DOTOR-631011 format. One record per atom (N, C-alpha, C, CB): residue number from 1; residue in one letter; atom name; x, y, z negated. Coordinates in steps of 0.02 Angstrom, whole numbers, m for minus. Glycine has a CB too. Layout:
% DOTOR-631011
TILUM  pos  code  site      px      py      pz
TILUM  NUM     A    CA       X       Y       Z
...
//
This chain:
% DOTOR-631011
TILUM  pos  code  site      px      py      pz
TILUM    1     X     N     m67     245    m472
TILUM    1     X    CA     m22     261    m417
TILUM    1     X     C     m58     305    m367
TILUM    1     X    CB       4     196    m383
TILUM    2     X     N     m27     361    m349
TILUM    2     X    CA     m57     409    m303
TILUM    2     X     C     m51     384    m231
TILUM    2     X    CB     m24     478    m311
TILUM    3     X     N    m106     390    m195
TILUM    3     X    CA    m106     370    m125
TILUM    3     X     C     m73     425     m83
TILUM    3     X    CB    m178     356    m100
TILUM    4     X     N     m28     406     m38
TILUM    4     X    CA       5     453       6
TILUM    4     X     C     m43     475      61
TILUM    4     X    CB      69     423      35
TILUM    5     X     N     m50     541      70
TILUM    5     X    CA     m93     567     123
TILUM    5     X     C     m49     579     183
TILUM    5     X    CB    m129     634     101
TILUM    6     X     N     m64     544     237
TILUM    6     X    CA     m23     547     297
TILUM    6     X     C     m64     572     356
TILUM    6     X    CB       7     478     313
TILUM    7     X     N     m35     618     395
TILUM    7     X    CA     m65     641     457
TILUM    7     X     C     m29     607     514
TILUM    7     X    CB     m62     720     463
TILUM    8     X     N     m65     569     554
TILUM    8     X    CA     m36     534     611
TILUM    8     X     C     m46     574     675
TILUM    8     X    CB     m67     463     618
TILUM    9     X     N       7     583     713
TILUM    9     X    CA       3     619     776
TILUM    9     X     C      35     578     832
TILUM    9     X    CB      38     688     769
TILUM   10     X     N      m5     545     873
TILUM   10     X    CA      22     511     932
TILUM   10     X     C      42     564     984
TILUM   10     X    CB     m29     460     962
TILUM   11     X     N     100     555    1015
TILUM   11     X    CA     127     604    1061
TILUM   11     X     C     143     573    1129
TILUM   11     X    CB     188     637    1032
TILUM   12     X     N     142     615    1180
TILUM   12     X    CA     168     594    1245
TILUM   12     X     C     244     586    1237
TILUM   12     X    CB     150     646    1302
TILUM   13     X     N     273     540    1275
TILUM   13     X    CA     344     525    1270
TILUM   13     X     C     389     585    1274
TILUM   13     X    CB     363     477    1322
TILUM   14     X     N     375     630    1321
TILUM   14     X    CA     418     689    1330
TILUM   14     X     C     420     732    1267
TILUM   14     X    CB     393     732    1389
TILUM   15     X     N     363     741    1234
TILUM   15     X    CA     361     783    1173
TILUM   15     X     C     393     747    1114
TILUM   15     X    CB     289     802    1157
TILUM   16     X     N     382     681    1109
TILUM   16     X    CA     414     642    1057
TILUM   16     X     C     490     648    1062
TILUM   16     X    CB     392     567    1061
TILUM   17     X     N     516     640    1123
TILUM   17     X    CA     589     644    1135
TILUM   17     X     C     617     713    1118
TILUM   17     X    CB     605     627    1208
TILUM   18     X     N     579     766    1133
TILUM   18     X    CA     601     834    1116
TILUM   18     X     C     604     845    1041
TILUM   18     X    CB     554     886    1149
TILUM   19     X     N     555     819    1005
TILUM   19     X    CA     555     825     932
TILUM   19     X     C     613     785     903
TILUM   19     X    CB     487     800     901
TILUM   20     X     N     622     725     927
TILUM   20     X    CA     677     683     904
TILUM   20     X     C     745     717     915
TILUM   20     X    CB     675     615     939
TILUM   21     X     N     752     750     972
TILUM   21     X    CA     815     785     988
TILUM   21     X     C     823     851     951
TILUM   21     X    CB     819     797    1063
TILUM   22     X     N     769     875     919
TILUM   22     X    CA     771     937     881
TILUM   22     X     C     759     999     922
TILUM   22     X    CB     837     942     847
TILUM   23     X     N     736     991     984
TILUM   23     X    CA     724    1049    1028
TILUM   23     X     C     652    1073    1026
TILUM   23     X    CB     743    1032    1099
TILUM   24     X     N     607    1035     997
TILUM   24     X    CA     536    1055     991
TILUM   24     X     C     521    1058     916
TILUM   24     X    CB     487    1004    1029
TILUM   25     X     N     498    1116     893
TILUM   25     X    CA     490    1126     821
TILUM   25     X     C     420    1121     795
TILUM   25     X    CB     517    1192     803
TILUM   26     X     N     371    1123     840
TILUM   26     X    CA     302    1114     818
TILUM   26     X     C     263    1076     870
TILUM   26     X    CB     269    1182     803
TILUM   27     X     N     211    1042     847
TILUM   27     X    CA     166    1004     890
TILUM   27     X     C     100    1041     892
TILUM   27     X    CB     157     930     866
TILUM   28     X     N      76    1056     952
TILUM   28     X    CA      16    1096     960
TILUM   28     X     C     m46    1053     971
TILUM   28     X    CB      24    1144    1017
TILUM   29     X     N     m99    1072     936
TILUM   29     X    CA    m164    1041     945
TILUM   29     X     C    m215    1098     954
TILUM   29     X    CB    m183     995     884
TILUM   30     X     N    m260    1090    1001
TILUM   30     X    CA    m310    1141    1014
TILUM   30     X     C    m350    1157     951
TILUM   30     X    CB    m357    1119    1070
TILUM   31     X     N    m363    1221     941
TILUM   31     X    CA    m401    1244     882
TILUM   31     X     C    m475    1232     896
TILUM   31     X    CB    m387    1319     867
TILUM   32     X     N    m495    1170     891
TILUM   32     X    CA    m564    1147     901
TILUM   32     X     C    m588    1117     835
TILUM   32     X    CB    m569    1095     960
TILUM   33     X     N    m653    1107     827
TILUM   33     X    CA    m679    1079     764
TILUM   33     X     C    m646    1013     743
TILUM   33     X    CB    m753    1067     771
TILUM   34     X     N    m627     970     791
TILUM   34     X    CA    m595     907     774
TILUM   34     X     C    m532     918     732
TILUM   34     X    CB    m577     868     838
TILUM   35     X     N    m488     963     755
TILUM   35     X    CA    m425     975     719
TILUM   35     X     C    m435    1021     660
TILUM   35     X    CB    m373    1004     766
TILUM   36     X     N    m482    1067     664
TILUM   36     X    CA    m497    1110     607
TILUM   36     X     C    m517    1069     547
TILUM   36     X    CB    m552    1161     625
TILUM   37     X     N    m559    1018     558
TILUM   37     X    CA    m582     974     505
TILUM   37     X     C    m524     936     473
TILUM   37     X    CB    m634     925     532
TILUM   38     X     N    m474     920     512
TILUM   38     X    CA    m417     881     487
TILUM   38     X     C    m361     922     456
TILUM   38     X    CB    m389     841     543
TILUM   39     X     N    m360     987     472
TILUM   39     X    CA    m305    1028     448
TILUM   39     X     C    m323    1082     398
TILUM   39     X    CB    m272    1060     506
TILUM   40     X     N    m376    1120     410
TILUM   40     X    CA    m393    1177     369
TILUM   40     X     C    m416    1154     299
TILUM   40     X    CB    m448    1220     402
TILUM   41     X     N    m383    1181     248
TILUM   41     X    CA    m401    1164     179
TILUM   41     X     C    m377    1096     157
TILUM   41     X    CB    m474    1168     171
TILUM   42     X     N    m336    1064     196
TILUM   42     X    CA    m310     998     178
TILUM   42     X     C    m234    1000     169
TILUM   42     X    CB    m328     945     231
TILUM   43     X     N    m209     953     131
TILUM   43     X    CA    m137     947     124
TILUM   43     X     C    m118     874     135
TILUM   43     X    CB    m112     972      55
TILUM   44     X     N     m59     865     160
TILUM   44     X    CA     m33     798     173
TILUM   44     X     C      36     792     142
TILUM   44     X    CB     m31     783     250
TILUM   45     X     N      55     731     127
TILUM   45     X    CA     122     719     101
TILUM   45     X     C     173     712     157
TILUM   45     X    CB     122     655      57
TILUM   46     X     N     150     683     213
TILUM   46     X    CA     196     674     269
TILUM   46     X     C     159     670     335
TILUM   46     X    CB     238     611     258
TILUM   47     X     N     199     677     389
TILUM   47     X    CA     175     669     457
TILUM   47     X     C     207     606     485
TILUM   47     X    CB     192     731     502
TILUM   48     X     N     170     568     524
TILUM   48     X    CA     199     513     561
TILUM   48     X     C     186     527     635
TILUM   48     X    CB     168     443     539
TILUM   49     X     N     240     539     671
TILUM   49     X    CA     237     554     742
TILUM   49     X     C     254     490     779
TILUM   49     X    CB     285     612     762
TILUM   50     X     N     211     470     826
TILUM   50     X    CA     225     409     864
TILUM   50     X     C     229     424     938
TILUM   50     X    CB     172     356     850
TILUM   51     X     N     270     385     971
TILUM   51     X    CA     277     389    1044
TILUM   51     X     C     220     348    1074
TILUM   51     X    CB     348     364    1070
TILUM   52     X     N     165     382    1089
TILUM   52     X    CA     105     346    1112
TILUM   52     X     C      74     309    1054
TILUM   52     X    CB     122     298    1169
TILUM   53     X     N      53     248    1068
TILUM   53     X    CA      23     204    1017
TILUM   53     X     C      63     140    1014
TILUM   53     X    CB     m53     190    1034
TILUM   54     X     N     121     141     979
TILUM   54     X    CA     165      83     979
TILUM   54     X     C     136      23     942
TILUM   54     X    CB     231     102     948
TILUM   55     X     N     151     m35     968
TILUM   55     X    CA     129     m97     937
TILUM   55     X     C     159    m104     868
TILUM   55     X    CB     149    m158     981
TILUM   56     X     N     118    m122     820
TILUM   56     X    CA     141    m132     752
TILUM   56     X     C     160     m68     716
TILUM   56     X    CB     199    m178     752
TILUM   57     X     N     142     m10     742
TILUM   57     X    CA     158      53     708
TILUM   57     X     C     224      83     729
TILUM   57     X    CB     158      43     635
TILUM   58     X     N     263      47     768
TILUM   58     X    CA     325      75     794
TILUM   58     X     C     385      61     750
TILUM   58     X    CB     319     147     803
TILUM   59     X     N     443      80     775
TILUM   59     X    CA     507      72     740
TILUM   59     X     C     533     141     724
TILUM   59     X    CB     559      31     784
TILUM   60     X     N     546     153     659
TILUM   60     X    CA     568     219     637
TILUM   60     X     C     632     240     675
TILUM   60     X    CB     582     219     561
TILUM   61     X     N     630     301     702
TILUM   61     X    CA     686     327     740
TILUM   61     X     C     685     311     814
TILUM   61     X    CB     749     302     711
TILUM   62     X     N     644     263     833
TILUM   62     X    CA     639     245     904
TILUM   62     X     C     571     262     933
TILUM   62     X    CB     654     171     913
TILUM   63     X     N     518     238     902
TILUM   63     X    CA     451     253     926
TILUM   63     X     C     407     284     871
TILUM   63     X    CB     418     189     952
TILUM   64     X     N     437     298     813
TILUM   64     X    CA     402     330     758
TILUM   64     X     C     451     376     721
TILUM   64     X    CB     371     277     709
TILUM   65     X     N     428     435     704
TILUM   65     X    CA     467     482     663
TILUM   65     X     C     424     503     604
TILUM   65     X    CB     489     545     705
TILUM   66     X     N     451     499     545
TILUM   66     X    CA     416     521     485
TILUM   66     X     C     445     587     463
TILUM   66     X    CB     421     468     428
TILUM   67     X     N     402     635     453
TILUM   67     X    CA     422     703     434
TILUM   67     X     C     382     726     373
TILUM   67     X    CB     411     752     493
TILUM   68     X     N     411     773     336
TILUM   68     X    CA     375     804     281
TILUM   68     X     C     323     850     311
TILUM   68     X    CB     424     843     232
TILUM   69     X     N     265     854     280
TILUM   69     X    CA     213     900     303
TILUM   69     X     C     224     967     269
TILUM   69     X    CB     141     872     289
TILUM   70     X     N     238    1018     309
TILUM   70     X    CA     249    1085     281
TILUM   70     X     C     196    1134     305
TILUM   70     X    CB     318    1111     300
TILUM   71     X     N     148    1110     345
TILUM   71     X    CA      92    1152     365
TILUM   71     X     C      91    1169     438
TILUM   71     X    CB      94    1215     326
TILUM   72     X     N      50    1219     453
TILUM   72     X    CA      39    1239     523
TILUM   72     X     C      27    1314     526
TILUM   72     X    CB     m22    1200     554
TILUM   73     X     N      29    1341     585
TILUM   73     X    CA       8    1409     597
TILUM   73     X     C     m40    1408     656
TILUM   73     X    CB      70    1456     612
TILUM   74     X     N     m84    1457     658
TILUM   74     X    CA    m129    1464     716
TILUM   74     X     C     m98    1516     761
TILUM   74     X    CB    m203    1485     694
TILUM   75     X     N     m95    1500     825
TILUM   75     X    CA     m68    1549     872
TILUM   75     X     C     m99    1538     941
TILUM   75     X    CB       8    1545     875
TILUM   76     X     N     m89    1587     984
TILUM   76     X    CA    m113    1582    1052
TILUM   76     X     C     m54    1570    1098
TILUM   76     X    CB    m152    1647    1073
TILUM   77     X     N     m62    1521    1143
TILUM   77     X    CA      m8    1504    1188
TILUM   77     X     C     m35    1490    1258
TILUM   77     X    CB      31    1443    1161
TILUM   78     X     N       9    1491    1307
TILUM   78     X    CA      m6    1466    1373
TILUM   78     X     C      42    1407    1383
TILUM   78     X    CB       4    1522    1430
TILUM   79     X     N      14    1349    1398
TILUM   79     X    CA      54    1288    1406
TILUM   79     X     C      24    1246    1460
TILUM   79     X    CB      59    1249    1339
TILUM   80     X     N      67    1216    1502
TILUM   80     X    CA      43    1177    1559
TILUM   80     X     C      m3    1120    1537
TILUM   80     X    CB     102    1148    1598
TILUM   81     X     N       7    1093    1478
TILUM   81     X    CA     m34    1038    1453
TILUM   81     X     C    m107    1060    1442
TILUM   81     X    CB      m5    1011    1388
TILUM   82     X     N    m117    1124    1425
TILUM   82     X    CA    m184    1150    1411
TILUM   82     X     C    m214    1190    1468
TILUM   82     X    CB    m182    1193    1349
TILUM   83     X     N    m178    1197    1523
TILUM   83     X    CA    m203    1234    1580
TILUM   83     X     C    m173    1304    1585
TILUM   83     X    CB    m279    1240    1577
TILUM   84     X     N    m194    1343    1636
TILUM   84     X    CA    m162    1407    1649
TILUM   84     X     C    m185    1465    1603
TILUM   84     X    CB    m175    1427    1720
TILUM   85     X     N    m238    1455    1567
TILUM   85     X    CA    m265    1508    1523
TILUM   85     X     C    m235    1504    1453
TILUM   85     X    CB    m341    1503    1519
TILUM   86     X     N    m233    1561    1419
TILUM   86     X    CA    m211    1564    1350
TILUM   86     X     C    m261    1528    1306
TILUM   86     X    CB    m200    1637    1326
TILUM   87     X     N    m237    1486    1260
TILUM   87     X    CA    m280    1450    1214
TILUM   87     X     C    m255    1458    1142
TILUM   87     X    CB    m284    1375    1232
TILUM   88     X     N    m299    1450    1094
TILUM   88     X    CA    m280    1451    1024
TILUM   88     X     C    m265    1380    1001
TILUM   88     X    CB    m335    1484     980
TILUM   89     X     N    m209    1373     965
TILUM   89     X    CA    m188    1306     943
TILUM   89     X     C    m169    1308     869
TILUM   89     X    CB    m128    1282     985
TILUM   90     X     N    m169    1249     839
TILUM   90     X    CA    m137    1237     775
TILUM   90     X     C     m66    1213     792
TILUM   90     X    CB    m177    1184     730
TILUM   91     X     N     m16    1251     772
TILUM   91     X    CA      53    1233     784
TILUM   91     X     C      79    1200     720
TILUM   91     X    CB      97    1295     805
TILUM   92     X     N      82    1134     721
TILUM   92     X    CA     102    1095     662
TILUM   92     X     C     178    1089     660
TILUM   92     X    CB      69    1024     663
TILUM   93     X     N     207    1112     606
TILUM   93     X    CA     280    1112     598
TILUM   93     X     C     305    1040     591
TILUM   93     X    CB     302    1155     537
TILUM   94     X     N     351    1020     635
TILUM   94     X    CA     377     951     634
TILUM   94     X     C     453     949     622
TILUM   94     X    CB     360     916     700
TILUM   95     X     N     482    1003     597
TILUM   95     X    CA     555    1006     589
TILUM   95     X     C     582     971     527
TILUM   95     X    CB     576    1077     588
TILUM   96     X     N     544     971     474
TILUM   96     X    CA     569     948     409
TILUM   96     X     C     570     872     403
TILUM   96     X    CB     526     977     353
TILUM   97     X     N     629     842     399
TILUM   97     X    CA     632     769     389
TILUM   97     X     C     598     749     324
TILUM   97     X    CB     705     744     390
TILUM   98     X     N     573     689     321
TILUM   98     X    CA     541     665     260
TILUM   98     X     C     594     650     208
TILUM   98     X    CB     499     601     274
TILUM   99     X     N     581     669     145
TILUM   99     X    CA     631     656      91
TILUM   99     X     C     642     583      78
TILUM   99     X    CB     609     689      27
//
């Protein structure tokens, strides 16, 4: 039996709610060695997005969303969460529901 490779992404409530509502299409992580090690050259079967760190792993649709992993792109953005300067991020696609 093949083990499922899952990428877990804990999110701030505002971003979790935007993804759940379908208004946020990717989750950004700074392009630093920590995320490069987890993303570059790796593949995952699914993403698990959580609203913070819910007790017991959360409830699907309320504090946890499971999505198909379709990859990421590297891009430069300016975002209040990262400060006033342009930064390079891994923009992880979170639109595709899990099959």
